[in-house]
PAZAPA-4460 file (N, C-alpha, C; in steps of 0.05 Angstrom, whole numbers, plus 32768, in hexadecimal, padded with zeros to 4 digits):
% residues 254
    n_x    n_y    n_z   ca_x   ca_y   ca_z    c_x    c_y    c_z   seq   type   mol
   8598   916D   8902   85A5   9173   88EA   85C4   9174   88F1     1      X     A
   85D0   9165   88E1   85F2   9165   88E8   85FB   917C   88DD     2      X     A
   8610   9188   88EF   861D   91A2   88E9   8639   919B   88DC     3      X     A
   8644   91A8   88CB   865E   91A0   88BC   8673   91A6   88CF     4      X     A
   8688   9194   88CF   86A1   9196   88E0   869C   919A   88FC     5      X     A
   8686   918B   8904   8681   9189   8923   868C   916C   892C     6      X     A
   8699   916D   8944   86A3   9156   8950   8692   914E   8968     7      X     A
   8689   9133   8966   867B   9126   8980   868B   9115   898F     8      X     A
   8688   9116   89AA   869A   9102   89B7   8687   90F2   89C9     9      X     A
   8689   90D6   89C8   8678   90C6   89D7   868B   90B7   89EC    10      X     A
   867E   90BA   8A07   868E   90B0   8A1E   8680   909B   8A29    11      X     A
   8689   9083   8A2C   8679   906C   8A34   867D   906A   8A55    12      X     A
   866D   905A   8A5F   8670   9054   8A7D   8689   9042   8A81    13      X     A
   868E   9040   8A9D   86A4   902E   8AA3   86B0   9031   8ABE    14      X     A
   86A1   9041   8AD2   86AC   9042   8AEC   86C4   9055   8AEF    15      X     A
   86D4   904C   8AFC   86F0   905A   8AFD   8702   9057   8AE7    16      X     A
   86FB   9047   8AD2   8707   9043   8ABB   8701   905E   8AA9    17      X     A
   86EE   906D   8AB5   86E8   9088   8AA9   8702   909A   8AA9    18      X     A
   8712   9094   8AB9   872A   90A7   8ABB   8738   90A4   8AA0    19      X     A
   8736   908C   8A8E   8742   908C   8A76   8734   90A3   8A64    20      X     A
   871A   90A9   8A68   870C   90C0   8A58   871C   90D9   8A5A    21      X     A
   8726   90DD   8A70   8738   90F9   8A76   874F   90F5   8A68    22      X     A
   875E   90DD   8A63   8776   90DD   8A56   8770   90E2   8A37    23      X     A
   8757   90D8   8A2E   874F   90DE   8A11   874E   90FB   8A0E    24      X     A
   873E   9109   8A20   873C   9124   8A1D   8758   9136   8A21    25      X     A
   8766   912B   8A2C   8782   9139   8A32   8791   9137   8A14    26      X     A
   8790   911D   8A09   879C   9119   89ED   8791   912A   89DC    27      X     A
   8773   912E   89DC   8763   913D   89C6   876D   9158   89C8    28      X     A
   8770   9166   89E0   877B   9181   89E5   8795   9182   89D6    29      X     A
   87A9   9171   89DE   87C2   9175   89CD   87C3   9176   89B3    30      X     A
   87AF   9165   89A5   87AC   9162   898B   879E   917B   897D    31      X     A
   8792   9189   8990   8781   91A0   8986   8762   9199   897D    32      X     A
   8759   9181   8989   873E   9177   8981   872C   917D   8996    33      X     A
   8717   9192   8991   8706   9199   89A5   86EA   918E   89A0    34      X     A
   86DF   917F   89B0   86C2   9176   89AA   86AD   918B   89A9    35      X     A
   8699   9189   8998   8687   919F   8995   8670   9194   89A5    36      X     A
   866A   9179   89A8   8656   916F   89B9   8661   9156   89C6    37      X     A
   8656   914F   89DE   865F   9137   89EE   8646   9126   89F6    38      X     A
   8645   910E   89F3   8633   90FF   89FF   863C   90E8   8A0F    39      X     A
   8634   90E4   8A29   8641   90D3   8A3A   862C   90C6   8A4D    40      X     A
   8635   90AD   8A53   8623   909E   8A69   8637   9095   8A80    41      X     A
   862A   9094   8A9A   8638   908D   8AB0   8653   909C   8AB3    42      X     A
   866C   908D   8AB6   8686   909F   8ABB   8689   90B0   8AA2    43      X     A
   867F   90A9   8A8D   8685   90BE   8A71   8671   90D5   8A77    44      X     A
   865A   90D3   8A88   864B   90EC   8A8C   8658   90FC   8A9E    45      X     A
   8666   90F1   8AB2   8674   9102   8AC7   868D   9112   8ABB    46      X     A
   869C   9102   8AAB   86B5   910F   8A9E   86A9   9125   8A8B    47      X     A
   8696   911C   8A79   868D   912B   8A64   8683   9149   8A6E    48      X     A
   8671   9145   8A83   8664   915A   8A90   8679   916F   8A9D    49      X     A
   868B   9163   8AAC   86A0   9176   8ABA   86B2   9183   8AA1    50      X     A
   86B9   9174   8A8C   86C6   9183   8A79   86B6   9194   8A68    51      X     A
   869F   918F   8A66   868B   91A2   8A55   8687   91BD   8A6B    52      X     A
   868B   91BA   8A82   8687   91D1   8A95   86A0   91E1   8A95    53      X     A
   86B6   91D9   8A86   86CE   91E9   8A86   86E5   91DF   8A97    54      X     A
   86E1   91C9   8AA5   86F8   91BF   8AB8   870C   91B3   8AA9    55      X     A
   8725   91B9   8AB1   873E   91AC   8AA6   8740   918D   8AA7    56      X     A
   874E   9180   8A98   8753   9162   8A9C   875F   915C   8AB6    57      X     A
   8773   916C   8ABF   877E   9167   8AD7   876A   916D   8AEF    58      X     A
   8757   917F   8AED   8744   9180   8B03   8731   9169   8B03    59      X     A
   8728   9163   8AEC   8716   914B   8AEB   8724   912D   8AF4    60      X     A
   873B   912D   8AEF   8750   9116   8AFB   874F   9116   8B19    61      X     A
   8752   912F   8B24   8752   9132   8B41   8738   912A   8B4D    62      X     A
   871F   9132   8B3C   8706   912A   8B47   8703   910D   8B4A    63      X     A
   870A   90FC   8B34   8709   90E0   8B37   871D   90D5   8B4E    64      X     A
   8735   90E2   8B50   8749   90DB   8B62   8740   90DC   8B7F    65      X     A
   8733   90F5   8B84   872B   90FE   8BA0   8711   90F7   8BAA    66      X     A
   86FD   90EF   8B96   86E1   90E9   8B9B   86DC   90CC   8BA2    67      X     A
   86D6   90C6   8BBE   86D1   90AB   8BC5   86B5   90A3   8BBF    68      X     A
   86B0   909D   8BA8   8693   9098   8BA2   8686   907F   8BB2    69      X     A
   869A   906E   8BBC   8692   9054   8BC9   869B   9056   8BE7    70      X     A
   869C   9070   8BEE   86A4   9074   8C0C   868B   906B   8C1E    71      X     A
   8691   9060   8C36   867E   9059   8C49   866A   906F   8C50    72      X     A
   8675   9088   8C4F   8667   909F   8C56   864E   90A5   8C42    73      X     A
   8650   9096   8C2C   8639   909E   8C19   8625   9085   8C1B    74      X     A
   862A   9072   8C2C   8618   905A   8C2E   85FD   9060   8C39    75      X     A
   85E7   9054   8C32   85CF   9057   8C3D   85BD   903F   8C3C    76      X     A
   85AE   9038   8C53   85A1   9020   8C53   8581   9027   8C51    77      X     A
   857E   9042   8C4C   8561   904A   8C4A   8554   904E   8C2E    78      X     A
   8565   904A   8C1B   8561   904E   8BFF   8565   9035   8BED    79      X     A
   855A   9031   8BD7   855E   901A   8BC8   8579   901B   8BBA    80      X     A
   858E   901E   8BC8   85AD   9019   8BBE   85BE   901D   8BD4    81      X     A
   85D6   9015   8BD6   85E9   9015   8BE9   85F6   9035   8BEE    82      X     A
   85F3   9042   8BD8   8600   905E   8BDA   85ED   9072   8BD5    83      X     A
   85ED   908A   8BE5   85DC   909E   8BDF   85E7   90B6   8BD1    84      X     A
   85DB   90B8   8BBC   85E7   90CB   8BA7   85E5   90E5   8BAF    85      X     A
   85D8   90EE   8BC3   85D5   9109   8BCE   85EE   9114   8BD6    86      X     A
   8604   9103   8BE1   861C   910E   8BE8   862D   9116   8BCF    87      X     A
   8629   9104   8BBD   863A   910B   8BA4   8630   9123   8B94    88      X     A
   8612   9127   8B98   8606   913E   8B8B   8612   9159   8B98    89      X     A
   8616   9158   8BB4   8622   916E   8BBF   863E   9177   8BB5    90      X     A
   864D   9164   8BB2   8667   9165   8BA7   8666   9171   8B8B    91      X     A
   8654   9166   8B79   8654   916F   8B62   864B   918F   8B59    92      X     A
   863D   9194   8B6C   8633   91B1   8B6D   864B   91C5   8B6D    93      X     A
   8662   91BB   8B7A   8674   91CD   8B7F   8684   91D1   8B61    94      X     A
   8681   91C0   8B50   868E   91BD   8B34   8680   91CC   8B20    95      X     A
   8666   91D5   8B26   8657   91E1   8B10   864C   91FE   8B19    96      X     A
   8653   9210   8B09   8649   922C   8B12   862B   922E   8B11    97      X     A
   8620   9221   8B00   8603   921F   8B03   85F8   9204   8AFB    98      X     A
   85E5   91FA   8B07   85DA   91DC   8B03   85C8   91E0   8AE9    99      X     A
   85D5   91E2   8AD4   85C4   91DF   8ABA   85D7   91D9   8AA3   100      X     A
   85CC   91CB   8A91   85D9   91C3   8A76   85E0   91DE   8A68   101      X     A
   85D1   91F0   8A6C   85D4   920A   8A5B   85EB   9219   8A63   102      X     A
   85F5   9214   8A7C   860D   9221   8A83   8626   9212   8A7D   103      X     A
   8626   91FC   8A6D   863E   91F0   8A63   8649   91FD   8A49   104      X     A
   8664   91F9   8A4A   8673   9205   8A31   8671   91F3   8A17   105      X     A
   866E   91DA   8A1B   8666   91C7   8A05   864F   91BA   8A0E   106      X     A
   863F   91B5   89F5   8623   91A8   89F8   8628   9189   8A02   107      X     A
   8618   9181   8A14   861D   9165   8A20   8600   9157   8A20   108      X     A
   8600   913F   8A1A   85EC   912C   8A1E   85F1   9116   8A31   109      X     A
   85DD   9112   8A44   85E3   90FD   8A5A   85D0   90EA   8A59   110      X     A
   85DA   90CE   8A54   85C8   90BA   8A50   85C0   90AD   8A6D   111      X     A
   85A9   90AB   8A74   85A0   909B   8A8B   858F   9085   8A84   112      X     A
   8588   9072   8A97   8576   905D   8A93   855E   9063   8AA5   113      X     A
   8546   9064   8A92   852A   9067   8AA0   8521   904B   8AA9   114      X     A
   8520   9047   8AC5   851A   9030   8ACE   84FA   9026   8ACC   115      X     A
   84E9   903B   8ACC   84CD   9035   8AC6   84C6   902E   8AAC   116      X     A
   84D1   903B   8A99   84CB   9038   8A7B   84DE   9026   8A6C   117      X     A
   84F3   901E   8A7D   8507   900C   8A73   8514   9016   8A58   118      X     A
   8520   902F   8A57   852A   903B   8A41   8542   904E   8A48   119      X     A
   8550   9056   8A32   8562   906B   8A36   8556   9086   8A39   120      X     A
   855B   9096   8A49   8553   90B3   8A49   856A   90C7   8A4A   121      X     A
   856A   90D6   8A35   8582   90E8   8A35   8575   9109   8A3F   122      X     A
   858C   9116   8A4A   8588   912F   8A55   859B   9140   8A47   123      X     A
   8593   9157   8A3D   85A6   916C   8A34   859E   918A   8A3B   124      X     A
   858B   918D   8A4A   8581   91A5   8A53   8577   91A5   8A70   125      X     A
   8573   91BE   8A7B   856C   91C0   8A95   8580   91B6   8AA9   126      X     A
   857B   91B0   8AC4   858F   91A9   8AD8   85A1   9191   8ACA   127      X     A
   85BA   9193   8AD3   85CD   917D   8ACA   85D8   916A   8ADF   128      X     A
   85D6   9174   8AF8   85E2   9162   8B0F   85D2   9149   8B14   129      X     A
   85B9   914C   8B15   85A9   9133   8B1A   85AE   9121   8B02   130      X     A
   85AB   9129   8AEA   85B5   9115   8AD4   85CF   9105   8AD4   131      X     A
   85E2   9118   8ADF   85FE   910B   8AE1   85FE   90F3   8AF8   132      X     A
   85EF   90F9   8B0B   85F0   90E6   8B22   85DE   90CD   8B1A   133      X     A
   85C7   90D3   8B0B   85B8   90BF   8B03   85C7   90A9   8AEB   134      X     A
   85D7   90BB   8ADC   85E1   90A9   8AC6   85F6   9097   8AD2   135      X     A
   8600   909C   8AEA   8616   908E   8AF3   860E   907C   8B10   136      X     A
   85F4   907D   8B14   85EA   906D   8B2A   85E5   9051   8B22   137      X     A
   85FB   9040   8B27   85FB   9021   8B25   85E2   9016   8B35   138      X     A
   85D2   9009   8B2A   85BB   8FFC   8B37   85C5   8FEA   8B4D   139      X     A
   85B8   8FEC   8B65   85C0   8FDA   8B7B   85D8   8FE6   8B8D   140      X     A
   85E9   8FF8   8B80   85FD   9006   8B8D   85F5   9023   8B97   141      X     A
   85EA   9032   8B82   85E3   904B   8B84   85C4   904A   8B87   142      X     A
   85B6   905E   8B95   859A   9062   8B92   8592   906B   8B7B   143      X     A
   857B   9061   8B6E   8572   9071   8B55   856B   908E   8B5C   144      X     A
   856A   909C   8B47   8566   90B9   8B47   854A   90C2   8B3D   145      X     A
   8538   90CF   8B4E   8520   90D7   8B43   8525   90F6   8B38   146      X     A
   8521   90F7   8B20   8527   9112   8B11   8510   9114   8AFA   147      X     A
   8503   912D   8AF9   84EE   9131   8AE3   84D6   911D   8AE5   148      X     A
   84CF   9110   8AFA   84BC   90FB   8B00   84C8   90E1   8AF3   149      X     A
   84DF   90DF   8AEE   84EA   90C5   8AE2   84FA   90B8   8AF9   150      X     A
   84FE   909D   8AFB   850E   9091   8B0F   8526   9085   8AFB   151      X     A
   853D   9091   8B01   8556   908B   8AF1   856C   907D   8AFE   152      X     A
   857C   9071   8AED   8593   9063   8AF5   85A8   9063   8AE1   153      X     A
   85BE   9055   8AE4   85D5   9056   8AD2   85CD   9052   8AB6   154      X     A
   85D6   9067   8AA4   85D3   9064   8A89   85DD   904D   8A7B   155      X     A
   85F1   9042   8A83   85FC   902A   8A78   85EA   9010   8A77   156      X     A
   85D6   9011   8A89   85C3   8FFB   8A8A   85B9   8FF6   8A70   157      X     A
   85AF   900E   8A63   85A2   900C   8A4A   85B3   9017   8A31   158      X     A
   85C7   9025   8A35   85D6   9032   8A20   85F3   903A   8A2D   159      X     A
   8607   9026   8A2A   8621   902D   8A32   8633   903D   8A1D   160      X     A
   8626   903F   8A07   8635   904F   89F3   8622   905F   89E3   161      X     A
   861A   9079   89F3   8607   908D   89E7   860C   909C   89CF   162      X     A
   8612   9090   89BB   861A   909F   899F   8603   90AF   8992   163      X     A
   85E9   90A3   899B   85CF   90AC   8987   85CD   90C8   8985   164      X     A
   85CF   90D9   899C   85CA   90F5   8997   85DC   9104   8985   165      X     A
   85F7   90F9   8985   860C   9106   8973   8607   90FF   8957   166      X     A
   85FC   90E8   8950   85F6   90E1   8935   85E4   90F6   8925   167      X     A
   85D5   9102   8934   85C2   911A   892A   85D0   9134   8924   168      X     A
   85E4   9139   8935   85F0   9152   8933   860C   9153   892A   169      X     A
   861B   913F   892B   8638   9140   8928   8642   9135   890F   170      X     A
   8656   9143   8902   8661   913B   88E9   8674   9123   88ED   171      X     A
   8683   9124   8904   869B   9111   890A   8696   9109   8926   172      X     A
   869A   90EF   892D   8695   90E5   8946   86A9   90D4   8953   173      X     A
   86B7   90DD   896C   86CA   90CE   8977   86BF   90BD   898E   174      X     A
   86C3   90A3   898F   86B6   9094   89A3   86C7   9088   89B6   175      X     A
   86C6   9087   89D0   86D5   907A   89E4   86C5   9067   89F4   176      X     A
   86D0   904F   89F3   86C4   903A   8A01   86D6   9029   8A15   177      X     A
   86CE   9028   8A2D   86E1   9021   8A42   86DE   9001   8A4B   178      X     A
   86CB   8FF3   8A3E   86C5   8FDC   8A47   86CA   8FC4   8A33   179      X     A
   86E4   8FC6   8A27   86EE   8FB2   8A14   86F0   8F98   8A24   180      X     A
   86EC   8F81   8A16   86F0   8F68   8A24   870B   8F5C   8A1C   181      X     A
   8717   8F53   8A32   8730   8F44   8A2E   872B   8F25   8A2B   182      X     A
   873A   8F17   8A1E   8736   8EF9   8A1C   8738   8EEE   8A35   183      X     A
   872A   8ED8   8A3D   872E   8ECB   8A57   8734   8EAC   8A54   184      X     A
   8730   8E9E   8A65   8737   8E7D   8A62   8722   8E70   8A75   185      X     A
   871E   8E56   8A6F   870B   8E44   8A7A   8712   8E44   8A9A   186      X     A
   872C   8E46   8A9E   8736   8E43   8ABC   8728   8E5C   8ACC   187      X     A
   8726   8E71   8ABE   871C   8E89   8ACF   86FB   8E89   8ACD   188      X     A
   86EF   8E77   8AC2   86D4   8E79   8AC2   86C9   8E5E   8ACD   189      X     A
   86CE   8E5A   8AE7   86C8   8E42   8AF7   86B3   8E47   8B0D   190      X     A
   86AC   8E60   8B11   8694   8E67   8B25   867F   8E72   8B1D   191      X     A
   8669   8E71   8B26   864F   8E7C   8B1E   8654   8E9E   8B1A   192      X     A
   8665   8EA7   8B2B   8667   8EC4   8B2E   8677   8ECA   8B14   193      X     A
   868E   8EBE   8B0F   869F   8EC5   8AF7   8690   8EC0   8ADE   194      X     A
   8680   8EAB   8ADA   8671   8EA9   8AC3   865D   8EBF   8ABE   195      X     A
   864E   8EC9   8AD4   8637   8EDD   8AD3   8649   8EF7   8AC9   196      X     A
   865F   8EFB   8ADA   866A   8F17   8ACF   8675   8F15   8AB4   197      X     A
   867F   8F02   8AAD   868A   8F01   8A90   8671   8F03   8A7D   198      X     A
   8658   8EF5   8A82   8642   8EF6   8A71   8636   8F14   8A71   199      X     A
   8639   8F21   8A87   862D   8F3B   8A87   8641   8F4F   8A78   200      X     A
   8659   8F49   8A7A   866A   8F5C   8A6D   8669   8F57   8A4E   201      X     A
   8664   8F42   8A47   8662   8F39   8A28   8645   8F4B   8A1E   202      X     A
   8634   8F48   8A2F   8619   8F53   8A29   861D   8F71   8A22   203      X     A
   862C   8F7E   8A36   8632   8F9B   8A35   863D   8FA2   8A1C   204      X     A
   8651   8F94   8A13   8664   8F98   89FC   8654   8F95   89E5   205      X     A
   8645   8F7E   89E3   8636   8F77   89CC   861F   8F8D   89C5   206      X     A
   8617   8F97   89DC   85FF   8FAB   89D8   8604   8FC4   89CB   207      X     A
   8622   8FC7   89CD   862F   8FE2   89C7   863C   8FE1   89AA   208      X     A
   8645   8FC5   89A5   8654   8FC2   898D   864E   8FCD   8970   209      X     A
   8634   8FC9   8969   862A   8FD5   8951   862C   8FF1   894F   210      X     A
   862D   9000   8964   862D   901F   8964   864C   9026   895F   211      X     A
   865F   9017   8965   867B   9022   8962   867E   9027   8946   212      X     A
   8672   901E   8932   8676   9021   8916   866C   903C   890D   213      X     A
   865D   904E   891F   8657   9068   891B   866D   9079   891F   214      X     A
   8683   9072   892D   8699   9086   8935   86AB   9086   891B   215      X     A
   86B6   909D   8917   86CB   90A3   8904   86E8   909A   8914   216      X     A
   86E8   909F   892E   86FE   9096   8940   86F1   9083   8956   217      X     A
   86FA   906C   895A   86F3   905B   8971   8708   9055   8982   218      X     A
   8709   905C   899D   871D   905B   89B1   8715   9047   89C6   219      X     A
   8722   902F   89C9   871C   901C   89DC   8734   900C   89E9   220      X     A
   8740   9019   89F8   8758   900E   8A06   8750   8FF3   8A0E   221      X     A
   875E   8FDB   8A04   8758   8FC1   8A0B   875F   8FBB   8A28   222      X     A
   8777   8FC5   8A2F   8782   8FB8   8A49   8771   8FC7   8A60   223      X     A
   8761   8FD9   8A5C   874F   8FE1   8A71   8741   8FCD   8A7F   224      X     A
   873A   8FB6   8A6F   872E   8FA0   8A7B   8739   8F94   8A92   225      X     A
   8753   8F9A   8A96   8760   8F8E   8AAC   875B   8F9F   8AC6   226      X     A
   874D   8FB5   8AC6   874B   8FC7   8ADB   872B   8FC5   8AE3   227      X     A
   8728   8FC4   8AFD   870C   8FC1   8B0B   86FE   8FDF   8B08   228      X     A
   86E5   8FDD   8B00   86D8   8FF7   8AFE   86D3   9004   8B18   229      X     A
   86D5   8FFC   8B2E   86D1   9008   8B47   86EC   900C   8B54   230      X     A
   8701   9009   8B4B   871C   900D   8B57   872C   9026   8B48   231      X     A
   8738   9036   8B56   8747   904C   8B48   8763   904A   8B51   232      X     A
   876C   9033   8B59   8787   902B   8B61   879B   9032   8B4E   233      X     A
   8795   902D   8B34   87A8   9031   8B1E   879E   9048   8B0D   234      X     A
   8794   905E   8B18   8789   9076   8B0C   879E   9081   8AF7   235      X     A
   87B6   9083   8AFE   87C7   9090   8AED   87CE   907C   8ACF   236      X     A
   87CC   9065   8AD7   87D0   9052   8AC1   87B7   9050   8AAF   237      X     A
   879F   9055   8ABA   8786   9056   8AAE   8786   9070   8A98   238      X     A
   878E   9084   8AA5   878F   909F   8A96   87A4   909A   8A81   239      X     A
   87B9   908F   8A84   87CE   908C   8A6E   87C5   9079   8A5B   240      X     A
   87B5   9066   8A5F   87A9   9053   8A48   8797   9065   8A36   241      X     A
   8783   9076   8A42   8772   9082   8A32   8784   909B   8A22   242      X     A
   8797   90A5   8A2C   87A8   90B9   8A20   87B5   90AD   8A09   243      X     A
   87C6   9099   8A0E   87D6   9089   89F8   87C2   907F   89E1   244      X     A
   87AD   9070   89E9   879D   9065   89D3   8792   907D   89C3   245      X     A
   8789   9094   89D0   877C   90A9   89C0   8795   90B8   89AF   246      X     A
   87A9   90B9   89B7   87C5   90C3   89AA   87C5   90B3   898F   247      X     A
   87C4   909A   8991   87C7   9089   897F   87B2   9088   8968   248      X     A
   8799   9089   8971   8780   9089   8960   877E   90A2   8953   249      X     A
   8783   90B8   8961   8777   90D6   8958   878B   90DF   8944   250      X     A
   87A4   90D5   8941   87B9   90DF   892F   87AF   90E5   8913   251      X     A
   879E   90D6   8908   8795   90D9   88EC   877C   90EB   88EC   252      X     A
   8772   90F1   8906   8759   9102   8903   8763   911C   8902   253      X     A
   8779   9125   890B   8780   9146   890B   8782   914D   88EF   254      X     A
***
């Protein structure tokens, strides 16, 4: 049942582009907009959970800046992925007073992909750290996560814009999508790799597009498409893109 005057915030996946989510949250704070519920997948699940736990935008930015998600120290050859999420799990535990959704200051929904049943599976109660890691476990790079008898991976595989839980509870919805497509040229699509990558990105965007209409405010910085999802070289620029786009789009929301 929808509650009056409740604001829901949807945070998409996007790797290190997730730093733009932090910029959006910073802008929301300055405009006096507080989310009553957050739903996130992958990078959005990480940012949303840390924010829901009460961490400042500065601290979340530092987390992304100082966490080497793709450091060789996390590599493993003994599991079905290049990176062992257990190292990330140990780090995340230091950011949460208790490993539970119930300990959050803002209710949070985390979208994951159930590999066995081929569907999106949401978590919003019980332990939170495993669902965070599962939601951001990119197939083939991170090892899948076994949790509650489910085999889980990156929520973005089945749902990169998890607005559904908020449609039930929220009066107003702000959506943030980090995977807008930039126009390209035939000259840039001359290899099998480039064509496959382009096709994959188109599929991801098209799968989410219809859901954008559910948002009262939709934030999707186009220039983010110039930044690689696994590179944080331009972290400050990515943050600023999210911040400026949110300031622009949220002016009429206040």
